[in-house]
C-alpha positions in Angstrom: -3.3 11.7 16.1 -1.8 9.0 13.9 0.0 10.1 10.8 0.8 7.9 7.8 3.2 9.2 5.1 3.6 7.3 1.9 6.5 7.5 -0.5 7.9 5.6 -3.5 5.3 6.3 -6.2 6.3 7.3 -9.7 6.2 6.5 -13.4 7.3 3.1 -14.6 7.0 1.1 -17.8 4.8 -2.0 -17.9 6.7 -5.0 -16.5 8.7 -2.8 -14.2 8.8 -2.6 -10.4 8.2 0.0 -7.6 8.3 -0.2 -3.9 6.0 1.9 -1.8 6.7 2.8 1.8 4.3 4.0 4.5 5.9 5.5 7.7 3.6 5.7 10.7 3.9 8.1 13.6 3.0 5.4 16.1 3.9 1.9 16.8 2.6 -0.6 14.2 1.7 -2.9 17.1 -1.1 -0.4 18.0 -2.7 -1.1 14.6 -4.9 -4.2 14.2 -4.4 -4.2 10.4 -2.4 -2.1 8.0 -2.9 -2.1 4.3 -2.6 -0.5 0.9 -5.6 0.7 -1.1 -5.7 2.3 -4.5 -8.1 4.5 -6.4 -8.0 4.9 -10.2 -9.8 7.8 -11.9 -13.6 7.2 -12.0 -13.3 4.1 -9.8 -14.0 3.3 -6.2 -11.1 2.9 -3.8 -10.2 -0.8 -3.5 -8.1 -2.9 -1.2 -4.8 -4.0 -2.7 -3.1 -5.8 0.2 -3.3 -6.0 4.0 -1.2 -7.3 6.8 -2.3 -8.0 10.4 -0.4 -7.4 13.6 0.5 -11.0 13.4 1.9 -10.6 9.9 -0.9 -12.5 8.2 -1.4 -11.0 4.7 -4.1 -11.0 2.0 -4.2 -9.7 -1.5 -6.7 -8.6 -4.1 -6.9 -11.3 -6.8 -5.7 -8.8 -9.4 -2.3 -8.4 -7.7 -1.6 -11.9 -6.3 1.8 -13.2 -7.3 2.9 -9.7 -8.3 2.7 -7.6 -5.1 4.1 -8.3 -1.7 3.2 -6.5 1.5 5.6 -6.5 4.4 6.1 -4.6 7.7 9.1 -3.5 9.8 7.9 -2.8 13.3 11.2 -1.3 14.4 11.0 1.3 11.6 7.2 1.8 12.0 7.0 1.2 8.3 5.0 -1.0 5.9 6.0 -1.7 2.3 4.3 -2.7 -0.9 6.7 -4.3 -3.4 5.1 -4.2 -6.8 6.6 -6.3 -9.6 5.5 -6.9 -13.2 3.4 -3.8 -13.1 0.6 -3.4 -15.6 -1.1 -0.2 -17.0 -4.2 -1.2 -15.0 -2.2 -0.8 -11.8 -2.2 3.0 -12.4 -3.8 4.7 -9.5 -3.3 6.7 -6.4 -2.1 4.3 -3.6 -3.1 5.0 0.0 -1.8 3.6 3.2 -4.3 2.6 5.8 -4.1 1.7 9.4 -7.0 0.3 11.4 -7.7 0.5 15.1 -11.2 1.4 16.3 -11.1 3.8 13.3 -9.4 4.2 10.0 -6.3 6.3 9.4 -5.2 7.3 5.9 -2.1 8.7 4.3 -2.2 11.4 1.7 -1.6 9.0 -1.2 1.1 8.5 -3.8 0.6 8.3 -7.5 1.7 5.2 -9.4 1.6 5.5 -13.2 2.4 2.5 -15.4 2.9 3.2 -19.1 2.3 0.6 -21.8 
């Protein structure tokens, strides 16, 4: 059973930065894609950023130029560097890993105050 554990959320003022981490219990190489999703109150969960086994990445339009996803295979960890945060980035952020099925972390709260 694959486990994903997020950390790094918190409260930050608009314009600030946070870095989220997601530690996996298995090798990242076993995952086809890993990514970050977020869910704000009353909204559907949405993809924020994803990175493939080959380190190709893609981003939601709303975060392009502000967020950066990266991976450290040796540490079995992916990261989401979030800069120039906006109040609309407030959400619970979930780590996701895809093989033939989806694996999810428990989520970490990010709150951006105006």
